[in-house]
C-alpha positions, 0 to 999 in steps of 0.5 A, a space after each residue: 642560571 639562578 632563579 629570578 626573585 622580585 622583592 617588592 618592598 619600600 623600606 630601603 634597609 629591608 631591601 638591603 637585608 633581603 638582597 644580602 640574604 638572597 645573594 645566591 639568586 638574581 634579585 631585582 627590587 621594586 619600591 612599589 607595586 606599579 613598578 613591579 607589575 611593569 617588570 612582571 609584564 616584561 619578565 615573569 620572575 620565579 618568586 616574588 617577596 612582597 610587603 603588604 603596606 606599600 606606597 601606592 597600591 598595596 601588596 594585595 593589589 599586586 597579588 590580585 593583579 598577578 592572580 588575574 593572568 594565567 601566566 602569572 597566577 602560579 608565581 609563588 609569593 612570600 609575604 614579608 610584613 610586620 602585619 604577618 600575624 593578622 595576615 595568616 588567615 587572609 592569604 590564599 593558595 598563591 601565597 606559599 609563606 608569610 614571614 614576620 619582619 619583626 621575628 624572621 631570621 636570615 635562615 627563615 628567609 632562605 628556607 622559605 625561598 628554597 621551598 617556594 622555588 622547588 
């Protein structure tokens, strides 16, 4: 059974791109943090790929929510954001990688996911 990855991203083109790159995994997509949290309550994923700037609560709100529960605090998170450079110092142990949407390649995405899922 392949790993379950939640992609939380409100840009449809980026969702398509990430889904294509991660096609060897089971990928579920969410355009906002509220829908993602509701899904996590039903099924905890193996990995979350998270944009920070979202409609509604930010990606940081989702991170805080995940960290507040023991069953989700260890879910690895990859931040995928156009603000990646500014976020480098802000992230903590739950974030295993920060990818810059502007410069990341499909290989960067695959490598980060493989590393996070080890």
